[in-house]
MARFI-752843 format. One record per atom (N, C-alpha, C): residue in three letters; x negated, y, z. Coordinates in steps of 0.02 Angstrom, whole numbers, plus 50000, padded with zeros to 5 digits. Layout:
alaXYZ/...
***
This chain:
met499574994250000/met500005000050000/met499555006250000/glu499775011049962/glu499415017449959/glu499915023049970/ile499715027850013/ile500125033650026/ile499725039750006/arg500015043849962/arg499675049849939/arg500065056049961/lys499705060649991/lys500005067050012/lys499955071949954/tyr500495075749943/tyr500485080949892/tyr500915086749915/ile500835092349882/ile501235098249897/ile501775098949844/ala502405099049866/ala502975099649821/ala503035106849796/lys503475107949748/lys503585114649720/lys503805119649773/asn504165117249824/asn504395121749876/asn503865123249928/gly503265120549919/gly502695121949963/gly502635117150022/gln503095112450029/gln503065107750085/gln502665101550066/ala502325098850116/ala501945092750106/ala502415086850102/arg502275082250055/arg502675076150046/arg502185070450038/phe502455064350044/phe502045058350041/phe502345053349992/arg501945051449942/arg502165046449892/arg501905039649913/val502315034549900/val502145027649918/val502045023649854/tyr501485020149851/tyr501345015549796/tyr501175008749826/val501465003449797/val501344996749821/val501144992449761/tyr500624988349770/tyr500394983949716/tyr500864977949709/asn501084976749648/asn501514971149632/asn501094966049595/ala500924960549629/ala500494955349600/ala500814951749542/arg501484951349541/arg501824947849486/arg501704951249419/ile501684957849419/ile501574961449356/ile500864964349351/gly500494963849406/gly499804966149406/gly499734973749405/lys500234977349430/lys500214984649429/lys500454987549495/arg500254993649506/arg500484997449564/arg501155000549547/glu501635000149593/glu502305002949582/glu502435008649630/tyr502785013649605/tyr502995019349645/tyr503615017449684/his503625019149749/his504195017349792/his504485023249829/gly504405029249804/gly504745034949834/gly504295040349862/ser504615045949877/ser504285051749905/ser504645053649970/phe504255055250022/phe504535056250088/phe504245062450121/cys504635065450165/cys504415071450202/cys503905069650256/arg504015063850286/arg503575061950342/arg503165055850323/gln502545055850345/gln502095050250330/gln502355043850362/gln502665044250420/gln502915038250453/gln503485035150412/asp503895039250380/asp504425036550337/asp504125033250275/ala503595036250249/ala503255033450191/ala502955026650209/arg502635026150267/arg502355019750289/arg502895014450297/ala503455016350327/ala503995011550338/ala504275009050270/ala504355013650223/ala504605011650156/ala504095007150121/gly503455008750129/gly502935004650099/gly502924997650128/arg502974997150194/arg502994990450226/arg503604986550203/his504174990050198/his504784986650174/his504684984150102/ala504404988250060/ala504284986249990/ala503794980349986/glu503284980550028/glu502804974950029/glu503144968550052/asp503574968950102/asp503944963050125/asp504384960250070/leu504734964750034/leu505164962449980/leu504764959149924/leu504204962149907/leu503784959349854/leu503484952649874/ala503334951849938/ala503044945649963/ala503574940349975/gly504214942249967/gly504744937449980/gly504874936550054/gly504624941150094/gly504684940650166/gly505314943650194/phe505874941150171/phe506514943650197/phe506594941250269/ser506814945550311/ser506914943950381/ser507534939550389/thr507454934250428/thr508034929950441/thr508374931950506/ala508084936450543/ala508384938850605/ala508994943150589/lys509544941550620/lys510144945450607/lys510164951450653/arg510244957250624/arg510284963350664/arg510984964450689/glu511014967450747/glu511654969150775/glu511934975250738/glu512544974750717/glu512874980350684/glu513164984950738/val512984991350735/val513184996050786/val513625001450755/pro514195002850785/pro514605008450762/pro514245015050777/phe514355019950735/phe514025026450743/phe514175029550810/ser514805029550830/ser514995032750894/ser514655029450953/glu514565022850950/glu514225019251005/glu513485021051006/leu513175021650948/leu512475023550945/leu512365030550974/val512815035250957/val512775042050984/val512835041851061/asp513295037951087/asp513375037351160/asp512735034651192/met512435029551162/met511815026651189/met511245031851187/trp511215035551131/trp510695040751124/trp510785046151176/leu511395048551186/leu511525053751236/leu511355051251306/glu511495044951319/glu511345042151384/glu510585042151397/thr510195040351346/thr509465040451356/thr509195047551362/lys509505052151326/lys509285059151330/lys509445062351397/ser509965059951431/ser510185063051494/ser509635063051547/ala509175058351542/ala508635057951592/ala508045062651576/ser508025065251515/ser507425068951496/ser507545076151475/val508165078451473/val508305085351453/val508725088851506/lys508725095451503/lys509135099351550/lys509875098251534/glu510285099851584/glu511005098851577/glu511295103051521/thr511055109251514/thr511325113551460/thr511135110851391/thr510535108151386/thr510325105051323/thr510755099051307/leu510885095051358/leu511305089151349/leu512015091051327/glu512265096551355/glu512925099051335/glu512935100951261/glu512395104351239/glu512355106251168/glu512305100051124/tyr511915095151145/tyr511865088851108/tyr512555085651102/gly512925085651158/gly513595082651158/gly514075086351112/tyr514025093051112/tyr514455097151070/tyr514335095750995/thr513705096150974/thr513565095050903/thr513675087750884/ser513535083150930/ser513645076050916/ser514385074550908/ser514805078350943/ser515535077150938/ser515775078550867/his515475083450833/his515655084750763/his515475078650720/leu514905075650736/leu514685069750697/leu515125063750710/thr515295062550773/thr515725056750788/thr516435057750762/asp516655064050759/asp517315065350728/asp517305063450654/tyr516735064550621/tyr516695063250550/tyr516555055750536/phe516065052850569/phe515865045950554/phe516245040850596/gly516485042850654/gly516885038450696/gly516545031950713/thr516905026350703/thr516645019750720/thr516335016250659/arg516185020050609/arg515865017250550/arg515195014250568/leu515025008450540/leu514385005150555/leu513805009450528/ile513275010150569/ile512725014450549/ile512375011950486/ser512375005450475/ser512035002650417/ser512395004450352/thr513005007050356/thr513375008650295/thr513345016150277/ile513025020150320/ile512985027350308/ile512395028850263/thr512525032450208/thr512015033850158/thr511865041350156/arg511365043150117/arg511185050150107/arg511775053950075/his512125050650031/his512705053649999/his513235055450052/asp513335051050100/asp513815052450154/asp513615058550194/ile512975059450204/ile512725065150241/ile512825071650201/asp512715071250136/asp512855077050093/asp513605078850097/arg514025073750098/arg514755074950104/arg514925077950172/leu514575075850224/leu514675078750291/leu514535086250290/val513985088250257/val513815095350252/val514365099150216/ser514605096550161/ser515145099750123/ser515775100350166/phe515935094950201/phe516525094950244/phe516465100150299/ala515885100450331/ala515785105250386/ala515845112450360/lys515575113650301/lys515625120450271/lys516355122250256/arg516725117350229/arg517435118650215/arg517835119850279/gln517615116850334/gln517955117850398/gln517765124550430/gly517325128250398/gly517135134850423/gly516565134750473/arg516195129250477/arg515615128950522/arg515075133550496/ser514725136850541/ser514185141450522/ser513585137450498/asp513135140950462/asp512525137750438/asp512125135050498/tyr512105138950551/tyr511745136950611/tyr512025130450640/thr512675129950644/thr512995123850670/thr512865117850625/val512885118850560/val512755113450513/val512035111050520/arg511565115650527/arg510865113650537/arg510785109750603/arg511115111950655/arg511075108350719/arg511385101450713/met511935100950676/met512245094350666/met511755089650630/leu511425092250579/leu510945088050541/leu510345086150584/thr510135090650628/thr509585089150673/thr509785083550721/arg510385083950750/arg510625078550794/arg510705072050756/leu510965072450695/leu511045066450655/leu510375063150642/ser509885067150626/ser509205064550614/ser508925061350677/gln509025064450734/gln508785061650798/gln509125055050813/val509775054650800/val510135048450813/val509895042850767/phe509805044350703/phe509575039150657/phe508845037250670/asn508435041950691/asn507735040350707/asn507695035550766/ile508135036550815/ile508145031950873/ile508405025150851/ala508875024950803/ala509115018550777/ala508555014650743/val508125018250708/val507535015050677/val507065012550732/glu506945016750781/glu506495014950836/glu506755008850875/trp507405008450886/trp507695002950922/trp507804996750879/gly507664997150814/gly507714991350770/gly508394990150739/tyr508844994950743/tyr509504994250712/tyr509474995650637/leu508994999750615/leu508925001450544/leu508185001050525/asp508055000050460/asp507375000150435/asp507145007350421/arg507625011350399/arg507455018150377/arg508045022750392/ser507895028850409/ser508405033750425/ser508695036850362/pro509365036650352/pro509655039650292/pro509485047050282/pro509455051150337/pro509295058250324/pro508565059550311/ser508145054350312/ser507415055650306/ser507225058650238/gly507655058050188/gly507505061050123/gly507625068450121/ala507925071250172/ala508085078350172/ala507605082250215/cys507165086050184/cys506695090150222/cys507035096450247/thr507395099550203/thr507745105750221/thr508445105350192/val508885109050221/val509575109150196/val509725116150171/ala509945116550110/ala510145123050082/ala510815124850113/thr510815130150152/thr511445132050184/thr511635139050164/
***
């Protein structure tokens, strides 16, 4: 696996992932990511797929609202009460939208639709950005806890609001 850092047109650093495919004898491109850790995870996943190393371990399917509750519970020990209240407020917008939908079924397209929905509901740009930050935090913890391989919002470096 090879990860190359480059500067995108918008001036932000990005990371490209290339994985060698022995069947065709060539290096294949496997995406561009904002964070190096996401690039590494995608590269490992691509290597596993190319090696035929599909995991036989069955992952627990978690509803979005349950994941948010677990995340808020872990945060309660490490943040101030006012911060926790803000997390709960912005997370409530997310659970209203995604509800009990399984986290493994949420895609980048769904997140784009969430932004459009929030804008139509009259949410401010600031609130939409906070919602996306909370969403990213929730999905990152899902990756850390092993519920997901990759976070759906990881492809979004910035949100045009």
